[in-house]
N, C-alpha and C positions, 0 to 999 in steps of 0.2 A: 503493499500501500503506500503512495509516494504522496504525501501531503506535509503541510508546515509542522503539522502536530507531531510527526516521527521524529522532526529535526530539534523541538525545544518550541517553533512559532512563535511569531512576535506579538502573539496576542493571548495573554494566560485569559480573559475569558473566556475565550472559546473553549479553552479546555474543561474548564469546570462547565459551561454549556451542554459539552458533549458529554461529560459524565452527570448530570443531573437528566439528562433523555435517558440514557442508557440504564439510569439507577432507577428510574419510572417504570421505566420496560421492565425490569427486573421485579419491582415492585407490586404490577398487575400480575404477571405470571408466577407471584408465589401466593399472591390471596387468592386466585381462583380455585386454588385445592382447599381452602377453608370455608369460603363465602357461601357456599353450597351445602356444608353437613348440617348446618343449624335448618336449613330448610327441606330437609331431606322428605320428615313428615308430613310438610304441608305439602309439599308436591305430590307426594301419594297420596293423602287423601282425596286432592283436587283432580287430578288425574286419576284416581282405580291402581295405583300401583301397589304393589308389595314390596316390603324389604329389598328381596331380591331383585325387581325390577328398578325399583327407587336407584337405588346402591349405582348403577351405571351410568348417573349423571352426574357421580364424583370419582369414579374408577376410569368413567371414560377418558378423561384429562389425561389420568395417567396413561391409558392404553395411548392415546397419542403421541404422550411425550415421548414414553421408554420405544414405540416402533420409529422414531425418526431419529432418535440420538443418533445412531451410526451410522443411515446411510446420509444425514445433516453433514458429515466430516468428508462426504466427496461430493455433496453438492454444492459445500461454500466455494473452494477453488473454482468450479466449472462456472458458475454464474457469478461471483462477484461475492464478498460479503455484503456491501452497501446495496445490491438489489435483492439481494435473499433479504437480509434485515427488513427494508422497508417493506418488500412482496409480503412476508410473513406479519408483518405487524397492521396492514390494511385488511389481511385475510382474518386476521384478528376480532378486528372490531367487526367486519361484518357478520362473523359467527355470534358476534355476542348481540347484534342486534336483533338476527334471527331466531338466537335463544329466547329471547323475553319476549318474542311475538309469537312461534308455536303453542298450538294445543296437541299437537301431534307427538306422543313418546318418542318413538323413532327418531323422529327430527330434532329434537331437543339434545337426546344423547350422542348426536352426528354430530353436532355443533361442539359439544363438548371434546369429540376427539379430535375434531378440525383444531377448537383453540390448542389442545394439550399438544398437539403436529408446531404449531405453528411456534410456541414457546419451545419447542426443544431446537428451533433453529435459532429464535431470537437470542435465547440464554448463552448457549456455546457461542455464537456469533460476536454476541455483546463483548465477551471475555477476549476473545479473539481483537476485536476491534480496539479495545485497551491496552492489551501485548504489543500493538503497534503502532497508538496513538500515543502512549505515553514511552518516555524513554527508562528504560531499565534502572533501576533504583527508588531513593524513596517516593517521587512521583509516582510511580506505576505501584507501588506498594500502597500509598494514600489511595489511588484510585482502586485497587483493586478489595481495599477494607470497606468503602464506601460501597462500593456495588455490592458486596456480600452482606453489608449490614442491611442494605435496602430488601434484599433477598429474604436475609432472618426475620425483619419486622413484617413481612408481608404477612404473615398466618394470622398474626395479631390482627394487622387490619382487617384481613377478612372477615376474623369474627366481630370484630366492630363494626363493619359496614353491614355485615347481616343482622347484627344485632337493629339496625336502624331501617334495615330495607323492608325486611321479613313480613314485620306488623302492619304494612303498607301494602304490600305484594311480595310474593316467592318470584316472581318474573324481574324483577328489579334487581335481583343479584344476580341475571344473565345480563340483562341488558345496561348494569352502571358501568362496567368497564368498557362498553363502545366510544362515548365521548372522550373518555380519556386517553383512551388510544388512539381516536383520531387527532389529538390535539399534539399526541406526542408523535403520530406518524411528520406533523406538518412541520415540528421542531425538528427531527430526524433527518426529513430530507435537507435541511438547512447546516446540521451539526456533524452527522457523520460523513467522515473523509472518503471521497472518491476512490475506486481500484477500478482494477482490470481482473475480466474473468480470466480463469487458467486455461491454458490447452489441455484440451480433452486426454493427453498420457500424464499430465501432472498432479492429477489424483494422489492422495493415499493408496498404495496398494496394499503394504503390511500390515497384520496385524499383530497387538503387542501380546507378549506372551504374559499371560497373568503368572503374578508371584505370588508367593503365598499371603503376603502382606493386603495384597489389592485383593486376594479371594476372600480370608479374614475380614475384612474391610466390608467388601460388598454383601457378605452372609449377616454383617453385623447393623450395618445402613439398613439392610431389608430389612430384619426383622423389629427394629425398634420404628423406623416407619410405617411398616406395615401393622405393628401392633397398636401404634397411635392412634391411626388413621381407622383401624379398626376398634377399639376403645370410644372413639369419639363419635361413629356412626352408632354405635349399640348405646351411647351413653345419649344421645340426643334422641332415640325413641324411647329409652325407660324413663328419662325425664319428663319431656313433651306427655306420651301417652298413659304413663302410670302416675308419674309424677306430678301433674298437672301443669307443669312450667311454660309459660309461653315462650316460642321462641327467642326472643330478645334476652330473657331470664337465662335460657339455655345458652347463648353465646355469651353472655356474661362468666356463665358459671364455668365455662371451659378456660376462659383467661387464666387461671393460674398452671396452664399448661404451656401457654406459650411468651408469656410475657417475660419470665429469667432470660428466656434464649434472646429475647429480641433487648433485652436490659445489657447481657452480657457480651454481645455477639462482636463488638470490635474487640474487646481484652482476650478473647478466645486463643490467638495468635501467640501470646506471650505466655498464657498458661502451659500450652503446649511445649511449647520450646521450655519450662522448668521442669516439667514433669513429664514430661514423655508421651505419647498417645497410647501403649500398651495399657499402661494402669486407669490413664483416663477413660479409655473405653471399656475396661473391665468393670469399673464404680459407675461408668455410664449405664452398662446393661444389668448391673443390679439392680439398679435403684427402680427401673419401672417394673422388673418383677416381683419386686416387693410391693408396690402398689399393687400389682395383679392380683396377690396373693392377700394383701386386705379386703379387695373387692371381692372375690369370690369365696369370701368367708364372710360375706353381710348377705343379710334376707332380703327378701322384697316385700315394700318396697328399699330400695338401697338407701341407707341414710347419706346426707350429702356430706356433713359437716364431719363425721366420721370414718367413712369409706370413701366416697368418690372424689372429695376435694385431695385427701392424700396420695390418692393414687395418681390425680392428672398433676398435684406438685410435684409427688415424683419423678413421673414423665418428664417434667420441665425442667427437674434437676438431672435425668438421663440426657437431653438435650443440651444444656449448656457442658456437662461432663465431656462429650463423645463425638456432639456434631463437626467441630472443626478437627479433631483430633481422629475422627472415622477418614476425613479428607486428607489429612496430612499422611496417615499410614498408608492410605490407597496409593498415593505416588510415590511412597518411596521404595529406594531402589527399583525405579523404572526412568529408561533413558530417556532424553529430553525428546527425542524425536518418535519416541511411542509415546509418552506423555497425555497426548491430547486423545489417544485412543483408548490407553488405561481409563480416561475419565470416562468416558462416553461408557465403557464398559460398568465400570461403576454406577453411576447413574440409570444407568439401565435396570440393574440390578434391583437400584432404589424402590424404581418405578414399578418394577414385578413385584416386591412386596407391596405396592399403595393396589396393586389392583387384585391378587390373590385372596390378602387375607380378610379386605373389607368383604369380596365377592362372599368367602366364606364365611364370614360372620352373618352376613345380610342372608343367606341360604340358610343356616341353622334357625336364625329368627322365621323366616318365612314358613319353614317345618312346624315351629310349634304351635301352641294354642292362642298366643298374647292377640294376635290379628283376627280370632276367630269369634263374631259375635256371640257367641254363643258361651264363649268363656272368658267374661268381663274383668273377674279377678285375677290375673294369672299370677301364677307363683313362681319360685325360683327355680324351677325346672326350665322356664321357660328361657333363661337366661342363662343358666350354667352351662350349656355347651359350647355357646359363644365363648366365657370369660376365660374355660379351659382352655379351648382354641387358642387365646391369645397369650396364656400363662403360656402354652407350649411353645411356641413361637419363640416368646421374650426369652423361654430357658434357651432355645437354640441358640437365640447371641448371645447368650453369656457364655455357653461352652465355645463359640467360637472366639470371643473377648480372651478365654482363660486360657486357649491354644497361644494365642498371640502373647500374651503375658507371658508364658512358660517359654515361649521361643525367644524371649527378648532378653532372657535371663543370662549373662557371661558364662559361658563352659569355663573348665579348668585349663582348657588349654589356647583358650581365648587372650592373643598379646596384651588387650587392655587389659586384664585381670591381673594378668604377672607385670602391668607395668610398674617398675620403682618408681619413676621420674613425676612428682606431683604435676609439672609442667608438661607431661606429654601430651601432644593435641588430639591424640587418637580416643573415640568416644565409642561405645558401645550404641549401635544403632539399631532400630527394631527391625526385624525382615518384612 
């Protein structure tokens, strides 16, 4: 990419403007994950959908995102980053409008898949633009920190947005991002530097060889993300259908799970540097599992203060501890030339967890008597299979984290272990 940005440029405001546009787009991509969760019971009631059918409104976004992450690596060099970024944003805005207007559940789910696919193109392309537009060093590090921060606060923003919009109409949760995306599209047209599409033979052909650290990180992130979204889907139905909470009350009840990450996002890198990824990932996997054990022991109706709130808070702690550490560990030991592919594989696993776990939770809820009018007083058996599934998924993430922790321990033949010079610069690195 050739532009004044790459060489420093005479207009510092232009860099700030570019970063604001990219970060804003990252924000709406992230909030799309959470803005619909609270609305699912209302959508199901309005359109006559079971939990299994309604959950595709949420997981459809993850399906589109995961499906296009890897192909996006080959599309960007061929089409050009600027062209692909602007095209994806325009399609995202159109899909938002269509989702807010349709009464057809199939079309609604299709718009979610399209929006997820667009996010799969804009998010990595935004990172690629930053890596080219900002010189290596403090400027690029600050830009990446701000970009990641807006992604981290997107989930919280989505919950707050749903709290405001669902009481008016669940349709607004789909259409609200359309005007924002349209404004960002206009701004991006003037902010994103121009580039030239690559030749047909310049697309990357090699696939990264998965390392142990990458595989463990992928399993851990898929388990954490999947169990978290599965819990929110389960709790949304439980709080609204059994607890009698309004959608906006449900959204506020979920905040303890996502606010901690939003508050701590900018300091995550320093914490990882100090304590190392393996220990943080293990602690981050143990906290949600403990919360789910508390949750499964509670009866129906599940008390918020003594069961659901601690579970949500422990999930929040798990994300604070493990979110940045998982990303750092996934890229450790991967050559620079393969890092983009490794990131795509890692993110694909994350989205796979976001599809499989909530879908299975919804299937278990649909098969139970909760939504049968003949059983208005559902008992603990309605939710227990779904909660036990989340416990199993979370336990799998903890096992992967413990394997990483064991692999990171220095062995007797490790030269670092036997180093007698305290100034020896060699350090044990997580595999």
